C-alpha positions as a printed Julia matrix, in Angstrom:
201×3 Matrix{Float64}:
  0.04  -0.14   -0.08
  1.15   3.29   -1.22
  2.26   5.4     2.22
 -0.06   9.33    2.61
  0.17  11.9     4.75
 -1.37  10.01    7.54
  0.65   6.79    7.52
  4.13   8.37    7.35
  6.74   6.98    8.95
 10.91   8.0     8.4
 10.93   4.55    6.45
  8.52   5.62    4.43
  8.75   9.3     3.74
 10.95   9.45    0.52
  8.8    6.96   -1.21
  6.12   8.92   -0.45
  7.8   12.02   -2.1
  8.39  10.34   -4.72
  5.36   9.34   -5.97
  4.11  13.0    -6.22
  7.0   13.91   -8.28
  6.24  10.67  -10.33
  2.47  11.34  -10.14
  2.32  15.09  -10.49
  5.9   16.63  -11.33
  4.8   16.86  -14.57
  1.94  19.44  -13.58
  2.22  23.53  -14.76
  4.44  25.49  -12.36
  3.03  28.88  -11.9
  2.59  30.48  -15.43
  6.83  29.58  -16.07
  8.6   27.25  -18.81
  9.33  24.8   -16.75
  7.25  21.92  -15.09
  6.63  21.8   -10.8
  9.15  18.68  -11.14
 11.37  20.05  -13.58
 12.03  23.01  -10.89
 12.04  21.52   -8.09
 14.71  18.81   -9.56
 16.67  22.17  -10.97
 16.95  23.64   -7.94
 18.77  20.47   -6.1
 20.44  20.04   -9.47
 22.15  23.44   -8.83
 22.74  23.11   -5.19
 24.66  20.01   -6.09
 26.41  21.15   -8.85
 27.43  23.71   -6.01
 28.56  21.34   -3.74
 26.34  22.57   -1.03
 25.74  20.3     2.13
 23.06  17.42    1.63
 20.99  19.29    3.75
 20.53  22.36    1.43
 20.34  20.17   -1.25
 17.7   17.79   -0.62
 15.4   21.22    0.85
 16.21  22.68   -2.5
 14.53  20.01   -4.05
 11.41  19.67   -1.8
 10.59  23.55   -1.09
  7.49  23.57   -3.2
  6.4   20.15   -2.39
  3.55  22.26   -0.16
  1.88  22.55   -3.41
  1.02  19.24   -3.74
  0.58  18.99    0.11
 -1.64  21.97    0.89
 -5.82  21.63    1.21
 -5.93  24.66   -1.22
 -4.2   23.11   -4.21
 -1.39  24.56   -6.33
 -1.11  28.3    -7.58
 -2.72  29.46  -10.52
 -1.91  33.1   -12.2
 -5.15  33.88  -11.37
 -5.57  33.73   -7.76
 -6.1   36.69   -5.79
 -5.17  35.05   -2.86
 -2.27  33.15   -1.3
 -2.11  29.07   -0.8
  0.68  29.06    1.66
  2.24  26.31    0.27
  5.64  26.83    2.16
  3.33  25.71    5.27
  1.63  23.01    4.11
  5.04  21.84    2.58
  6.76  22.48    6.29
  4.12  20.4     8.22
  4.37  17.18    5.99
  8.72  17.46    6.15
  8.9   19.04   10.26
  8.55  14.88   11.8
 11.61  13.91    9.24
 13.74  16.32    8.5
 16.42  18.95   10.67
 15.01  22.4    11.47
 17.14  23.8     8.51
 15.72  22.0     6.01
 12.04  22.67    7.35
 13.02  26.25    7.6
 13.77  26.82    4.27
 10.98  25.03    3.27
  8.52  27.27    5.67
 10.37  30.91    4.57
 11.18  30.61    1.57
  8.65  32.69    0.47
  9.55  35.02    3.34
 12.63  35.07    1.64
 11.83  36.81   -1.88
  9.67  39.04    0.15
 12.97  39.69    2.5
 15.43  40.13   -1.02
 12.76  42.29   -2.66
 12.84  44.78    0.49
 16.7   44.68    1.04
 18.18  43.9    -2.44
 16.84  46.1    -5.38
 18.55  44.56   -7.97
 16.78  41.06   -6.81
 12.88  42.51   -7.35
 13.8   43.91  -10.99
 14.86  40.04  -11.85
 11.83  38.51  -10.41
  9.77  36.87  -13.31
  6.06  37.56  -13.87
  4.48  34.88  -12.14
  7.12  35.74   -9.3
  5.62  39.1    -8.79
  2.13  37.68   -9.13
  3.05  35.77   -6.42
  4.34  38.2    -4.12
  1.39  40.59   -4.65
 -0.18  37.9    -3.2
  2.17  37.05    0.33
  3.01  40.39    1.2
  4.89  42.41   -0.95
  8.09  43.43    0.54
  8.59  43.39    4.04
  8.79  46.18    6.32
 11.56  47.01    8.22
  9.91  45.46   11.14
  9.98  41.99    9.03
 13.25  42.39    7.63
 14.67  42.92   11.65
 12.49  39.67   12.72
 13.36  37.7     9.36
 17.07  38.5    10.02
 17.27  36.97   13.74
 16.57  33.56   12.07
 19.64  31.23   13.0
 19.2   29.3     9.82
 19.18  32.94    7.6
 21.72  31.94    5.1
 20.98  28.84    4.3
 17.02  30.44    3.83
 18.54  32.84    1.43
 21.26  30.38   -0.15
 17.49  28.14   -0.98
 15.48  31.25   -2.26
 18.24  31.9    -4.76
 18.19  27.93   -6.01
 14.39  28.17   -6.09
 14.48  31.32   -8.44
 17.13  29.54  -10.6
 15.15  26.74  -11.18
 13.4   28.14  -14.09
 15.45  26.94  -17.2
 13.81  25.83  -20.42
 14.83  22.53  -21.68
 17.52  21.65  -18.61
 18.51  18.29  -18.3
 18.78  17.21  -14.57
 18.59  13.55  -12.93
 15.14  12.21  -11.92
 13.97  12.47   -7.9
 15.29   8.98   -7.43
 18.63  10.25   -7.96
 18.42  11.85   -5.06
 16.79   9.6    -2.75
 19.83   7.88   -1.06
 20.18  12.12    0.15
 17.09  12.1     1.26
 16.91   8.96    3.33
 20.43   9.71    5.14
 19.17  13.25    6.03
 16.11  11.52    7.41
 18.31   8.92    9.47
 20.25  11.35   10.32
 17.52  13.35   11.72
 15.45  10.47   13.94
 18.72   8.98   15.25
 19.71  12.96   16.82
 15.97  12.8    18.13
 16.3    9.36   19.69
 19.46  10.42   21.26
 17.8   13.56   22.56
 15.26  11.66   23.9
 17.18   8.77   25.81
C-alpha cells in the first residue's frame, strides 16, 4: 500500500515524496516555462553542482512540495489569495527533517519578500509569476519584518535556497530524476531520526 500523509514514517517518507514527483511533477509551474517537477529538480541540481551540504540540496528539492500537499491546491496566475504552500510543505516534512531543511521550506516565500526589501536588484529580476505571487504574499517586507527575519538562525541557508528556487526555471535543462536524490534524502531523514532518538534517550 502506498504511504499517505497520515501514515508517514521515516521508512516510507522518501517513497511518499517520490510518488508525488512521479504522479504530479509534470504539472504546470505557476506560468513558468518548466513543470513543477522540473523546477524543483533544477533547484536541487544547481545546489548539488555547487557542492552545497546535503541538507541544502534536499531543501532545494523539496521547497515547493507544499503545492501538492496543501489542502488549498496549487497556485495559478488567476489567484487572488495566497495558498500558503510553504506552510503546507513544512508541516509534512517537519517530523522527519532537521530544522535547517524545514526552515528553508517554511520561509522560502518570506525570503523572497526579504530580498525584495533589502536588495532592489533582486526585485527587478523576478519573473511575472513571481511578481504576481509576491503581491498575494504581502509584497516586500517592512523594516520591522526584515529585522525579525534576520534573527533566524538559518537565515543564510534560507536565502541560499531562495536563490536556488529562482534559478530553477530554465527551459530544456537536463537534470537527474527524483530517485537520484532519494538516497541523500534518506540519509538526512535517518540522521534526523537518530539525533531525535539520542536527544530523547
